[in-house]
C-alpha positions in Angstrom: -0.1 -0.5 0.2 2.5 2.5 1.0 4.6 1.6 -2.0 1.5 2.3 -4.1 0.7 5.3 -2.4 5.0 6.8 -2.7 4.5 6.3 -6.2 0.9 8.1 -6.7 2.5 11.1 -4.5 5.5 11.5 -6.4 3.8 12.1 -9.2 2.4 15.7 -8.0 3.2 18.0 -10.0 6.3 19.6 -7.6 5.9 23.2 -9.2 5.9 25.1 -5.6 7.1 22.1 -3.4 4.5 22.9 -0.9 1.4 21.0 -2.0 3.4 18.0 -2.6 4.9 18.2 0.9 1.7 18.2 2.8 -0.1 16.1 0.5 3.1 13.4 1.8 3.1 14.2 5.4 -1.3 13.4 5.9 -0.6 10.3 3.7 2.5 8.8 5.8 1.4 10.1 9.1 0.8 6.8 10.2 -3.0 6.0 9.5 -4.5 2.4 10.3 -5.2 1.9 6.3 -8.3 0.7 7.5 -10.4 1.3 4.1 -8.1 0.3 1.2 -7.1 -2.9 3.8 -11.4 -3.5 3.7 -11.3 -3.5 -0.4 -8.1 -5.7 -0.7 -9.7 -8.0 2.4 -12.8 -8.2 0.4 -11.3 -9.0 -3.1 -9.3 -11.7 -1.4 -13.0 -12.9 -0.1 -14.6 -13.7 -3.5 -11.2 -15.1 -4.9 -9.8 -11.9 -6.6 -6.1 -11.0 -7.1 -4.2 -8.2 -5.3 -3.3 -5.9 -8.4 -7.4 -5.7 -9.5 -7.9 -3.7 -6.5 -5.3 -2.2 -5.3 -5.8 1.0 -7.4 -8.9 1.4 -5.6 -7.6 1.2 -2.3 -5.2 3.6 -2.4 -7.8 5.9 -4.4 -10.1 5.3 -1.3 -7.4 6.2 1.6 -6.4 9.5 -0.7 -10.0 10.1 -0.6 -10.3 9.4 3.5 -6.7 11.5 4.2 -8.3 14.1 2.7 -11.7 14.4 4.6 -8.9 14.3 7.8 -7.5 17.1 6.6 -10.5 19.2 6.1 -12.4 17.7 9.3 -9.2 19.3 11.5 -9.8 22.7 9.9 -10.3 25.8 12.3 -13.8 26.3 10.5 -14.5 22.6 11.4 -13.7 20.4 14.3 -10.6 23.1 14.9 -7.9 19.8 15.7 -4.3 20.5 16.7 -3.3 16.9 16.7 -4.0 14.0 14.4 -2.2 10.4 14.3 0.3 11.8 17.5 1.2 14.7 14.9 0.3 18.1 14.1 -2.5 18.2 11.8 -1.8 19.5 8.3 -2.7 23.1 8.2 -1.1 23.9 11.8 2.2 22.4 10.2 1.4 24.1 6.7 -1.2 26.8 6.6 -4.9 26.7 6.6 -4.7 27.5 2.6 -2.2 25.0 1.6 -4.1 22.4 4.1 -7.0 23.1 2.2 -5.6 22.4 -1.3 -3.8 19.5 -0.3 -7.0 18.3 0.7 -8.5 19.2 -2.3 -5.5 18.1 -4.2 -5.9 13.8 -2.7 -9.7 14.2 -3.5 -8.5 14.7 -7.5 -6.0 12.9 -7.1 -8.1 9.8 -6.3 -10.3 10.0 -9.1 -7.9 10.4 -11.7 -6.4 7.4 -10.2 -9.4 5.4 -10.9 -9.7 7.1 -14.3 -6.9 5.3 -15.3 -7.4 1.8 -16.8 -4.0 0.8 -17.8 -4.0 0.8 -13.4 -6.5 -2.2 -13.3 -6.9 -5.6 -14.7 -10.6 -5.6 -14.2 -13.8 -5.4 -16.7 -13.8 -1.3 -17.4 -17.5 -1.5 -16.5 -16.9 -3.3 -13.1 -13.9 0.0 -13.0 -16.7 2.4 -14.0 -19.3 0.9 -11.3 -16.5 1.0 -8.9 -16.2 4.7 -9.1 -19.5 5.8 -9.5 -20.0 4.2 -6.1 -17.2 6.1 -4.4 -18.3 8.9 -5.6 -21.9 8.8 -4.2 -20.1 7.5 -1.0 -17.5 10.1 -0.5 -20.3 12.9 -1.4 -23.6 14.4 -0.6 -25.0 11.1 -0.2 -22.5 10.2 2.2 -19.0 11.6 3.8 -19.6 14.8 3.0 -23.6 15.0 3.7 -23.2 13.1 6.7 -20.5 15.4 8.2 -23.1 18.4 7.0 -25.2 16.7 9.3 -23.1 16.3 12.1 -22.2 20.3 12.3 -25.5 21.2 12.3 -26.3 18.6 14.8 -23.7 20.2 17.6 -25.7 21.5 20.8 -29.0 20.2 19.5 -30.9 17.3 20.4 -31.1 14.1 18.2 -32.7 10.9 18.5 -31.3 7.6 18.0 -32.4 7.1 14.0 -30.7 10.7 13.6 -27.3 9.9 15.0 -27.6 6.1 13.4 -28.3 8.1 9.6 -25.3 11.1 10.3 -22.9 8.0 11.3 -24.4 5.6 8.3 -23.0 8.4 6.1 -19.9 10.2 7.5 -17.9 7.0 8.6 -20.0 4.0 7.1 -20.5 4.9 3.8 -16.7 5.0 3.0 -16.2 1.6 4.9 -19.1 -0.4 3.1 -17.8 1.2 -0.4 -14.7 0.0 0.4 -15.9 -3.7 0.7 -18.5 -3.4 -2.2 -15.2 -1.9 -4.1 -12.9 -5.2 -3.5 -16.2 -7.3 -3.9 -16.6 -5.7 -7.7 -13.2 -5.8 -8.7 -12.4 -9.0 -7.8 -15.1 -10.5 -9.7 -17.7 -11.4 -6.8 -21.1 -12.5 -8.2 -23.9 -10.1 -7.0 -25.0 -12.3 -3.8 -21.4 -12.0 -2.9 -21.4 -8.3 -3.5 -24.8 -8.4 -1.1 -23.4 -10.3 1.6 -20.1 -8.3 1.7 -22.3 -4.9 1.7 -24.1 -6.3 4.6 -21.5 -6.7 6.0 -19.7 -3.3 5.6 -22.6 -1.7 6.7 -22.7 -3.2 10.2 -18.9 -2.8 10.7 -19.2 0.6 9.8 -21.6 1.7 12.3 -19.7 -0.3 14.7 -16.3 1.5 14.1 -18.1 4.8 14.4 -19.5 3.2 18.2 -15.9 2.4 18.9 -14.7 5.6 18.2 -17.3 7.2 20.1 -16.2 4.8 23.3 -12.6 6.0 22.9 -13.2 9.2 22.7 -14.4 8.6 26.7 -12.0 6.4 28.2 -9.1 5.8 25.4 -6.2 6.6 25.9 -4.9 9.9 24.4 -1.3 8.8 23.9 -1.9 5.5 22.3 -4.7 7.5 20.2 -2.7 10.7 19.1 -5.1 13.3 19.8 -7.3 14.3 22.6 -10.2 12.7 24.3 -12.9 14.2 25.3 -13.7 16.3 22.6 -17.4 15.3 21.7 -18.6 16.4 24.6 -16.2 19.1 24.4 -18.2 20.2 20.8 -21.7 19.8 22.1 -21.8 16.7 19.4 -24.3 14.0 20.5 -22.8 10.6 20.4 -23.6 6.8 20.8 -21.9 6.8 24.7 -24.0 10.1 25.2 -27.3 8.7 24.3 -26.6 4.8 25.6 -23.9 5.1 27.5 -20.7 3.1 27.7 -22.1 -0.2 28.4 -24.8 0.1 25.9 -23.0 1.3 23.4 -20.4 -1.9 23.6 -23.2 -4.2 23.5 -24.6 -2.6 20.2 -21.2 -2.8 19.1 -20.8 -6.3 19.8 -24.4 -6.9 18.2 -22.9 -5.1 15.2 -20.1 -7.3 14.4 -21.6 -10.5 15.0 -24.1 -9.6 12.5 -21.4 -8.4 10.2 -19.8 -12.2 10.5 -23.1 -13.6 10.0 -23.3 -11.8 6.9 -19.6 -14.0 5.7 -21.3 -17.1 6.8 -21.2 -18.4 3.3 -17.6 -17.9 2.3 -14.8 -19.7 3.3 -11.3 -19.2 4.5 -10.3 -17.0 2.2 -13.0 -14.2 3.9 -10.9 -15.0 7.5 -9.5 -11.3 7.4 -12.7 -9.9 7.1 -13.6 -11.8 10.3 -10.4 -10.7 12.1 -11.0 -7.3 11.1 -14.3 -7.2 12.4 -12.9 -7.9 15.7 -10.4 -5.6 15.5 -12.9 -2.5 15.2 -14.5 -3.4 18.4 -11.0 -4.5 20.4 -9.0 -1.4 19.1 -7.2 1.1 21.2 -6.4 3.6 19.0 
């Protein structure tokens, strides 16, 4: 993954130097690569080779990283640290951080549009590109972030909170799994079963984030804890409490793993990642 991402970043026009440095800074700041790993594991689960999914997996990481850069900006969450290092705008300034995020998002679709990078059929590449665009935009991550901002210091119910996070966090995780399955040559039933897995894991991932914001170790997480409450954000822990949130997360992971019942040992990585989602400490 890192080798492929380095190749992509090295292809960035370096006329000023600052843009490539800012993009590289956040891409290689120690991310877990969860979304591309989901894509690779789903491709493996349907019997597809790595080279069929790696470009899309990297594109997903570019999109995720752009979203983090923008989320950290003073106009959004105003965070000083991400992954244990200063946030992009704290190092390069707000204007460069905005442009670095823009460039990462655009570069992702440049990668997806480059048919020479793929061995999958063109119709599969087009379908994945379309689905990633929807998951990253107003129907998914961006739309969820807007709801999140508008919900600060307001009372929202569980249905609204779930809708928010299915878009903000879950959409990109679900499309990561779907992308791997589609590019790996999975049949319709396999893609739908893996979509169910992705939806459950994506929501469990957010609940885990909410729990860690309350009880997590700040040093392990690489950022301040308790920020959701400070910003007046409604979370699963604020609506359900810690114990019930943990129970809800476990139920979702059980459902996710059940969705893989028709898959053989090639889906073992997805099963293990599901467990990791609720056991992680950062």
